[in-house]
Jmol script that loads the backbone (N, CA, C; Angstrom):
load data "model"
ATOM      1  N   UNK A   1      40.560  12.477   9.772  1.00  0.00           N
ATOM      2  CA  UNK A   1      40.689  12.620   8.336  1.00  0.00           C
ATOM      3  C   UNK A   1      39.359  13.086   7.760  1.00  0.00           C
ATOM      4  N   UNK A   2      39.411  14.128   6.969  1.00  0.00           N
ATOM      5  CA  UNK A   2      38.213  14.686   6.366  1.00  0.00           C
ATOM      6  C   UNK A   2      38.064  14.167   4.930  1.00  0.00           C
ATOM      7  N   UNK A   3      36.861  13.815   4.573  1.00  0.00           N
ATOM      8  CA  UNK A   3      36.584  13.363   3.212  1.00  0.00           C
ATOM      9  C   UNK A   3      35.474  14.205   2.631  1.00  0.00           C
ATOM     10  N   UNK A   4      35.252  14.051   1.355  1.00  0.00           N
ATOM     11  CA  UNK A   4      34.158  14.787   0.730  1.00  0.00           C
ATOM     12  C   UNK A   4      32.816  14.381   1.328  1.00  0.00           C
ATOM     13  N   UNK A   5      32.759  13.193   1.921  1.00  0.00           N
ATOM     14  CA  UNK A   5      31.522  12.753   2.560  1.00  0.00           C
ATOM     15  C   UNK A   5      31.244  13.555   3.819  1.00  0.00           C
ATOM     16  N   UNK A   6      32.295  14.153   4.397  1.00  0.00           N
ATOM     17  CA  UNK A   6      32.127  14.965   5.593  1.00  0.00           C
ATOM     18  C   UNK A   6      31.667  16.375   5.261  1.00  0.00           C
ATOM     19  N   UNK A   7      31.778  16.776   4.006  1.00  0.00           N
ATOM     20  CA  UNK A   7      31.435  18.131   3.597  1.00  0.00           C
ATOM     21  C   UNK A   7      29.923  18.331   3.642  1.00  0.00           C
ATOM     22  N   UNK A   8      29.536  19.572   3.902  1.00  0.00           N
ATOM     23  CA  UNK A   8      28.116  19.899   3.884  1.00  0.00           C
ATOM     24  C   UNK A   8      27.609  19.796   2.452  1.00  0.00           C
ATOM     25  N   UNK A   9      26.368  19.374   2.261  1.00  0.00           N
ATOM     26  CA  UNK A   9      25.834  19.242   0.898  1.00  0.00           C
ATOM     27  C   UNK A   9      25.913  20.530   0.088  1.00  0.00           C
ATOM     28  N   UNK A  10      25.655  21.690   0.724  1.00  0.00           N
ATOM     29  CA  UNK A  10      25.717  22.951  -0.022  1.00  0.00           C
ATOM     30  C   UNK A  10      27.147  23.282  -0.430  1.00  0.00           C
ATOM     31  N   UNK A  11      28.131  22.873   0.360  1.00  0.00           N
ATOM     32  CA  UNK A  11      29.534  23.094   0.004  1.00  0.00           C
ATOM     33  C   UNK A  11      29.916  22.235  -1.194  1.00  0.00           C
ATOM     34  N   UNK A  12      29.489  20.988  -1.188  1.00  0.00           N
ATOM     35  CA  UNK A  12      29.773  20.090  -2.311  1.00  0.00           C
ATOM     36  C   UNK A  12      29.118  20.620  -3.575  1.00  0.00           C
ATOM     37  N   UNK A  13      27.889  21.101  -3.468  1.00  0.00           N
ATOM     38  CA  UNK A  13      27.186  21.650  -4.626  1.00  0.00           C
ATOM     39  C   UNK A  13      27.920  22.879  -5.159  1.00  0.00           C
ATOM     40  N   UNK A  14      28.386  23.758  -4.276  1.00  0.00           N
ATOM     41  CA  UNK A  14      29.136  24.941  -4.711  1.00  0.00           C
ATOM     42  C   UNK A  14      30.401  24.546  -5.451  1.00  0.00           C
ATOM     43  N   UNK A  15      31.113  23.561  -4.917  1.00  0.00           N
ATOM     44  CA  UNK A  15      32.346  23.108  -5.569  1.00  0.00           C
ATOM     45  C   UNK A  15      32.048  22.509  -6.939  1.00  0.00           C
ATOM     46  N   UNK A  16      30.953  21.791  -7.058  1.00  0.00           N
ATOM     47  CA  UNK A  16      30.544  21.226  -8.339  1.00  0.00           C
ATOM     48  C   UNK A  16      30.240  22.349  -9.328  1.00  0.00           C
ATOM     49  N   UNK A  17      29.492  23.363  -8.878  1.00  0.00           N
ATOM     50  CA  UNK A  17      29.184  24.496  -9.749  1.00  0.00           C
ATOM     51  C   UNK A  17      30.439  25.278 -10.114  1.00  0.00           C
ATOM     52  N   UNK A  18      31.388  25.384  -9.191  1.00  0.00           N
ATOM     53  CA  UNK A  18      32.654  26.060  -9.526  1.00  0.00           C
ATOM     54  C   UNK A  18      33.292  25.390 -10.741  1.00  0.00           C
ATOM     55  N   UNK A  19      33.378  24.081 -10.717  1.00  0.00           N
ATOM     56  CA  UNK A  19      34.012  23.358 -11.824  1.00  0.00           C
ATOM     57  C   UNK A  19      33.191  23.493 -13.101  1.00  0.00           C
ATOM     58  N   UNK A  20      31.873  23.448 -12.977  1.00  0.00           N
ATOM     59  CA  UNK A  20      31.014  23.588 -14.156  1.00  0.00           C
ATOM     60  C   UNK A  20      31.160  24.974 -14.780  1.00  0.00           C
ATOM     61  N   UNK A  21      31.241  26.008 -13.941  1.00  0.00           N
ATOM     62  CA  UNK A  21      31.411  27.377 -14.436  1.00  0.00           C
ATOM     63  C   UNK A  21      32.763  27.510 -15.130  1.00  0.00           C
ATOM     64  N   UNK A  22      33.810  26.988 -14.505  1.00  0.00           N
ATOM     65  CA  UNK A  22      35.138  27.042 -15.130  1.00  0.00           C
ATOM     66  C   UNK A  22      35.141  26.323 -16.479  1.00  0.00           C
ATOM     67  N   UNK A  23      34.519  25.169 -16.537  1.00  0.00           N
ATOM     68  CA  UNK A  23      34.447  24.422 -17.802  1.00  0.00           C
ATOM     69  C   UNK A  23      33.725  25.230 -18.871  1.00  0.00           C
ATOM     70  N   UNK A  24      32.634  25.883 -18.499  1.00  0.00           N
ATOM     71  CA  UNK A  24      31.888  26.699 -19.461  1.00  0.00           C
ATOM     72  C   UNK A  24      32.741  27.863 -19.951  1.00  0.00           C
ATOM     73  N   UNK A  25      33.429  28.530 -19.032  1.00  0.00           N
ATOM     74  CA  UNK A  25      34.249  29.679 -19.410  1.00  0.00           C
ATOM     75  C   UNK A  25      35.485  29.285 -20.209  1.00  0.00           C
ATOM     76  N   UNK A  26      35.882  28.031 -20.135  1.00  0.00           N
ATOM     77  CA  UNK A  26      36.989  27.555 -20.976  1.00  0.00           C
ATOM     78  C   UNK A  26      36.594  27.588 -22.453  1.00  0.00           C
ATOM     79  N   UNK A  27      35.297  27.572 -22.737  1.00  0.00           N
ATOM     80  CA  UNK A  27      34.809  27.655 -24.111  1.00  0.00           C
ATOM     81  C   UNK A  27      34.919  29.078 -24.653  1.00  0.00           C
ATOM     82  N   UNK A  28      35.063  30.041 -23.754  1.00  0.00           N
ATOM     83  CA  UNK A  28      35.199  31.440 -24.149  1.00  0.00           C
ATOM     84  C   UNK A  28      34.583  32.348 -23.102  1.00  0.00           C
ATOM     85  N   UNK A  29      34.968  33.631 -23.112  1.00  0.00           N
ATOM     86  CA  UNK A  29      34.435  34.586 -22.138  1.00  0.00           C
ATOM     87  C   UNK A  29      32.913  34.717 -22.236  1.00  0.00           C
ATOM     88  N   UNK A  30      32.261  34.865 -21.071  1.00  0.00           N
ATOM     89  CA  UNK A  30      30.800  34.961 -21.005  1.00  0.00           C
ATOM     90  C   UNK A  30      30.373  35.809 -19.819  1.00  0.00           C
ATOM     91  N   UNK A  31      29.163  36.324 -19.908  1.00  0.00           N
ATOM     92  CA  UNK A  31      28.527  36.978 -18.765  1.00  0.00           C
ATOM     93  C   UNK A  31      27.972  35.899 -17.838  1.00  0.00           C
ATOM     94  N   UNK A  32      27.574  36.312 -16.644  1.00  0.00           N
ATOM     95  CA  UNK A  32      26.928  35.374 -15.719  1.00  0.00           C
ATOM     96  C   UNK A  32      25.678  34.760 -16.343  1.00  0.00           C
ATOM     97  N   UNK A  33      24.889  35.589 -17.015  1.00  0.00           N
ATOM     98  CA  UNK A  33      23.662  35.096 -17.647  1.00  0.00           C
ATOM     99  C   UNK A  33      23.974  34.071 -18.739  1.00  0.00           C
ATOM    100  N   UNK A  34      25.015  34.327 -19.512  1.00  0.00           N
ATOM    101  CA  UNK A  34      25.388  33.394 -20.576  1.00  0.00           C
ATOM    102  C   UNK A  34      25.854  32.062 -19.996  1.00  0.00           C
ATOM    103  N   UNK A  35      26.626  32.117 -18.906  1.00  0.00           N
ATOM    104  CA  UNK A  35      27.056  30.878 -18.236  1.00  0.00           C
ATOM    105  C   UNK A  35      25.823  30.133 -17.728  1.00  0.00           C
ATOM    106  N   UNK A  36      24.892  30.861 -17.124  1.00  0.00           N
ATOM    107  CA  UNK A  36      23.668  30.238 -16.609  1.00  0.00           C
ATOM    108  C   UNK A  36      22.896  29.555 -17.733  1.00  0.00           C
ATOM    109  N   UNK A  37      22.820  30.189 -18.898  1.00  0.00           N
ATOM    110  CA  UNK A  37      22.127  29.587 -20.036  1.00  0.00           C
ATOM    111  C   UNK A  37      22.815  28.297 -20.477  1.00  0.00           C
ATOM    112  N   UNK A  38      24.140  28.335 -20.583  1.00  0.00           N
ATOM    113  CA  UNK A  38      24.906  27.149 -21.003  1.00  0.00           C
ATOM    114  C   UNK A  38      24.687  25.998 -20.021  1.00  0.00           C
ATOM    115  N   UNK A  39      24.685  26.315 -18.728  1.00  0.00           N
ATOM    116  CA  UNK A  39      24.553  25.276 -17.697  1.00  0.00           C
ATOM    117  C   UNK A  39      23.100  24.955 -17.363  1.00  0.00           C
ATOM    118  N   UNK A  40      22.169  25.663 -17.998  1.00  0.00           N
ATOM    119  CA  UNK A  40      20.743  25.495 -17.715  1.00  0.00           C
ATOM    120  C   UNK A  40      20.482  25.630 -16.208  1.00  0.00           C
ATOM    121  N   UNK A  41      21.026  26.719 -15.669  1.00  0.00           N
ATOM    122  CA  UNK A  41      20.901  27.006 -14.237  1.00  0.00           C
ATOM    123  C   UNK A  41      20.417  28.442 -14.066  1.00  0.00           C
ATOM    124  N   UNK A  42      20.018  28.763 -12.876  1.00  0.00           N
ATOM    125  CA  UNK A  42      19.580  30.113 -12.565  1.00  0.00           C
ATOM    126  C   UNK A  42      20.789  31.040 -12.440  1.00  0.00           C
ATOM    127  N   UNK A  43      20.666  32.261 -12.956  1.00  0.00           N
ATOM    128  CA  UNK A  43      21.747  33.229 -12.738  1.00  0.00           C
ATOM    129  C   UNK A  43      21.996  33.475 -11.246  1.00  0.00           C
ATOM    130  N   UNK A  44      20.971  33.286 -10.429  1.00  0.00           N
ATOM    131  CA  UNK A  44      21.115  33.475  -8.987  1.00  0.00           C
ATOM    132  C   UNK A  44      21.981  32.382  -8.358  1.00  0.00           C
ATOM    133  N   UNK A  45      22.137  31.269  -9.035  1.00  0.00           N
ATOM    134  CA  UNK A  45      23.048  30.204  -8.599  1.00  0.00           C
ATOM    135  C   UNK A  45      24.449  30.470  -9.132  1.00  0.00           C
ATOM    136  N   UNK A  46      24.538  30.982 -10.346  1.00  0.00           N
ATOM    137  CA  UNK A  46      25.821  31.159 -11.024  1.00  0.00           C
ATOM    138  C   UNK A  46      26.566  32.399 -10.550  1.00  0.00           C
ATOM    139  N   UNK A  47      25.884  33.509 -10.348  1.00  0.00           N
ATOM    140  CA  UNK A  47      26.569  34.755  -9.964  1.00  0.00           C
ATOM    141  C   UNK A  47      27.440  34.599  -8.719  1.00  0.00           C
ATOM    142  N   UNK A  48      26.951  33.993  -7.639  1.00  0.00           N
ATOM    143  CA  UNK A  48      27.817  33.833  -6.460  1.00  0.00           C
ATOM    144  C   UNK A  48      29.032  32.937  -6.734  1.00  0.00           C
ATOM    145  N   UNK A  49      28.851  31.915  -7.575  1.00  0.00           N
ATOM    146  CA  UNK A  49      29.987  31.034  -7.898  1.00  0.00           C
ATOM    147  C   UNK A  49      31.059  31.800  -8.668  1.00  0.00           C
ATOM    148  N   UNK A  50      30.636  32.660  -9.618  1.00  0.00           N
ATOM    149  CA  UNK A  50      31.604  33.460 -10.365  1.00  0.00           C
ATOM    150  C   UNK A  50      32.306  34.429  -9.424  1.00  0.00           C
ATOM    151  N   UNK A  51      31.581  35.030  -8.496  1.00  0.00           N
ATOM    152  CA  UNK A  51      32.186  35.936  -7.523  1.00  0.00           C
ATOM    153  C   UNK A  51      33.239  35.200  -6.685  1.00  0.00           C
ATOM    154  N   UNK A  52      32.913  33.997  -6.244  1.00  0.00           N
ATOM    155  CA  UNK A  52      33.865  33.193  -5.462  1.00  0.00           C
ATOM    156  C   UNK A  52      35.094  32.830  -6.299  1.00  0.00           C
ATOM    157  N   UNK A  53      34.868  32.450  -7.543  1.00  0.00           N
ATOM    158  CA  UNK A  53      35.989  32.114  -8.434  1.00  0.00           C
ATOM    159  C   UNK A  53      36.859  33.339  -8.702  1.00  0.00           C
ATOM    160  N   UNK A  54      36.229  34.511  -8.802  1.00  0.00           N
ATOM    161  CA  UNK A  54      36.975  35.755  -9.009  1.00  0.00           C
ATOM    162  C   UNK A  54      37.846  36.055  -7.783  1.00  0.00           C
ATOM    163  N   UNK A  55      37.270  35.945  -6.604  1.00  0.00           N
ATOM    164  CA  UNK A  55      38.032  36.197  -5.368  1.00  0.00           C
ATOM    165  C   UNK A  55      39.196  35.230  -5.220  1.00  0.00           C
ATOM    166  N   UNK A  56      39.027  34.015  -5.725  1.00  0.00           N
ATOM    167  CA  UNK A  56      40.076  32.995  -5.644  1.00  0.00           C
ATOM    168  C   UNK A  56      41.117  33.144  -6.761  1.00  0.00           C
ATOM    169  N   UNK A  57      40.871  34.067  -7.690  1.00  0.00           N
ATOM    170  CA  UNK A  57      41.823  34.312  -8.766  1.00  0.00           C
ATOM    171  C   UNK A  57      41.717  33.373  -9.949  1.00  0.00           C
ATOM    172  N   UNK A  58      40.594  32.659 -10.069  1.00  0.00           N
ATOM    173  CA  UNK A  58      40.414  31.709 -11.171  1.00  0.00           C
ATOM    174  C   UNK A  58      39.768  32.323 -12.408  1.00  0.00           C
ATOM    175  N   UNK A  59      38.976  33.396 -12.203  1.00  0.00           N
ATOM    176  CA  UNK A  59      38.372  34.102 -13.326  1.00  0.00           C
ATOM    177  C   UNK A  59      38.628  35.593 -13.161  1.00  0.00           C
ATOM    178  N   UNK A  60      38.584  36.309 -14.289  1.00  0.00           N
ATOM    179  CA  UNK A  60      38.845  37.749 -14.265  1.00  0.00           C
ATOM    180  C   UNK A  60      37.912  38.472 -15.227  1.00  0.00           C
ATOM    181  N   UNK A  61      37.746  39.751 -14.978  1.00  0.00           N
ATOM    182  CA  UNK A  61      36.993  40.642 -15.864  1.00  0.00           C
ATOM    183  C   UNK A  61      37.778  40.754 -17.172  1.00  0.00           C
ATOM    184  N   UNK A  62      37.117  40.464 -18.286  1.00  0.00           N
ATOM    185  CA  UNK A  62      37.782  40.530 -19.589  1.00  0.00           C
ATOM    186  C   UNK A  62      37.910  41.964 -20.099  1.00  0.00           C
ATOM    187  N   UNK A  63      37.220  42.888 -19.432  1.00  0.00           N
ATOM    188  CA  UNK A  63      37.197  44.267 -19.898  1.00  0.00           C
ATOM    189  C   UNK A  63      36.036  44.549 -20.832  1.00  0.00           C
ATOM    190  N   UNK A  64      35.336  43.511 -21.249  1.00  0.00           N
ATOM    191  CA  UNK A  64      34.170  43.654 -22.130  1.00  0.00           C
ATOM    192  C   UNK A  64      32.899  43.715 -21.297  1.00  0.00           C
ATOM    193  N   UNK A  65      31.850  44.272 -21.889  1.00  0.00           N
ATOM    194  CA  UNK A  65      30.516  44.298 -21.285  1.00  0.00           C
ATOM    195  C   UNK A  65      29.512  43.880 -22.350  1.00  0.00           C
ATOM    196  N   UNK A  66      28.508  43.094 -21.915  1.00  0.00           N
ATOM    197  CA  UNK A  66      27.423  42.693 -22.813  1.00  0.00           C
ATOM    198  C   UNK A  66      26.103  42.818 -22.068  1.00  0.00           C
ATOM    199  N   UNK A  67      25.034  42.870 -22.832  1.00  0.00           N
ATOM    200  CA  UNK A  67      23.698  43.009 -22.252  1.00  0.00           C
ATOM    201  C   UNK A  67      23.325  41.776 -21.441  1.00  0.00           C
ATOM    202  N   UNK A  68      22.731  42.025 -20.289  1.00  0.00           N
ATOM    203  CA  UNK A  68      22.187  40.966 -19.433  1.00  0.00           C
ATOM    204  C   UNK A  68      20.679  40.878 -19.652  1.00  0.00           C
ATOM    205  N   UNK A  69      20.046  39.882 -19.066  1.00  0.00           N
ATOM    206  CA  UNK A  69      18.584  39.741 -19.165  1.00  0.00           C
ATOM    207  C   UNK A  69      17.862  40.968 -18.645  1.00  0.00           C
ATOM    208  N   UNK A  70      18.463  41.606 -17.643  1.00  0.00           N
ATOM    209  CA  UNK A  70      17.850  42.780 -17.015  1.00  0.00           C
ATOM    210  C   UNK A  70      17.890  44.006 -17.921  1.00  0.00           C
ATOM    211  N   UNK A  71      18.676  43.930 -19.000  1.00  0.00           N
ATOM    212  CA  UNK A  71      18.850  45.077 -19.873  1.00  0.00           C
ATOM    213  C   UNK A  71      20.104  45.873 -19.535  1.00  0.00           C
ATOM    214  N   UNK A  72      20.647  45.627 -18.350  1.00  0.00           N
ATOM    215  CA  UNK A  72      21.892  46.288 -17.956  1.00  0.00           C
ATOM    216  C   UNK A  72      23.052  45.611 -18.675  1.00  0.00           C
ATOM    217  N   UNK A  73      24.208  46.265 -18.645  1.00  0.00           N
ATOM    218  CA  UNK A  73      25.408  45.691 -19.239  1.00  0.00           C
ATOM    219  C   UNK A  73      26.203  45.029 -18.120  1.00  0.00           C
ATOM    220  N   UNK A  74      26.654  43.809 -18.366  1.00  0.00           N
ATOM    221  CA  UNK A  74      27.358  43.044 -17.340  1.00  0.00           C
ATOM    222  C   UNK A  74      28.761  42.670 -17.758  1.00  0.00           C
ATOM    223  N   UNK A  75      29.546  42.323 -16.774  1.00  0.00           N
ATOM    224  CA  UNK A  75      30.933  41.899 -16.985  1.00  0.00           C
ATOM    225  C   UNK A  75      30.975  40.617 -17.801  1.00  0.00           C
ATOM    226  N   UNK A  76      31.887  40.572 -18.743  1.00  0.00           N
ATOM    227  CA  UNK A  76      32.181  39.344 -19.481  1.00  0.00           C
ATOM    228  C   UNK A  76      33.403  38.736 -18.797  1.00  0.00           C
ATOM    229  N   UNK A  77      33.220  37.556 -18.222  1.00  0.00           N
ATOM    230  CA  UNK A  77      34.256  36.895 -17.440  1.00  0.00           C
ATOM    231  C   UNK A  77      35.098  35.964 -18.296  1.00  0.00           C
ATOM    232  N   UNK A  78      36.367  35.810 -17.924  1.00  0.00           N
ATOM    233  CA  UNK A  78      37.260  34.878 -18.617  1.00  0.00           C
ATOM    234  C   UNK A  78      38.045  34.084 -17.594  1.00  0.00           C
ATOM    235  N   UNK A  79      38.513  32.925 -18.002  1.00  0.00           N
ATOM    236  CA  UNK A  79      39.337  32.075 -17.137  1.00  0.00           C
ATOM    237  C   UNK A  79      40.749  32.645 -17.088  1.00  0.00           C
ATOM    238  N   UNK A  80      41.337  32.630 -15.905  1.00  0.00           N
ATOM    239  CA  UNK A  80      42.729  33.042 -15.729  1.00  0.00           C
ATOM    240  C   UNK A  80      43.571  31.793 -15.830  1.00  0.00           C
ATOM    241  N   UNK A  81      44.525  31.792 -16.759  1.00  0.00           N
ATOM    242  CA  UNK A  81      45.379  30.599 -16.952  1.00  0.00           C
ATOM    243  C   UNK A  81      46.671  30.729 -16.213  1.00  0.00           C
TER     244      UNK A  81
END
end "model"
wireframe off; spacefill off
backbone 0.3
color backbone group
């Protein structure tokens, strides 16, 4: 029987961030940088979680683009209900 105690620490952390990202996006569509600001986390931590959530079908491209910290325009993500 597998429990969360058997999970690798980095896997547990990723799952925690997945839920935190989803909770943030429930407040409204955001870029990766905006989610990182809300969660007070690094965009380098948030971007892979959003990519994983996108591949799993939990978040989608809203079709909007907004400025990122880099000056480039980035995808505005939304929760898929």
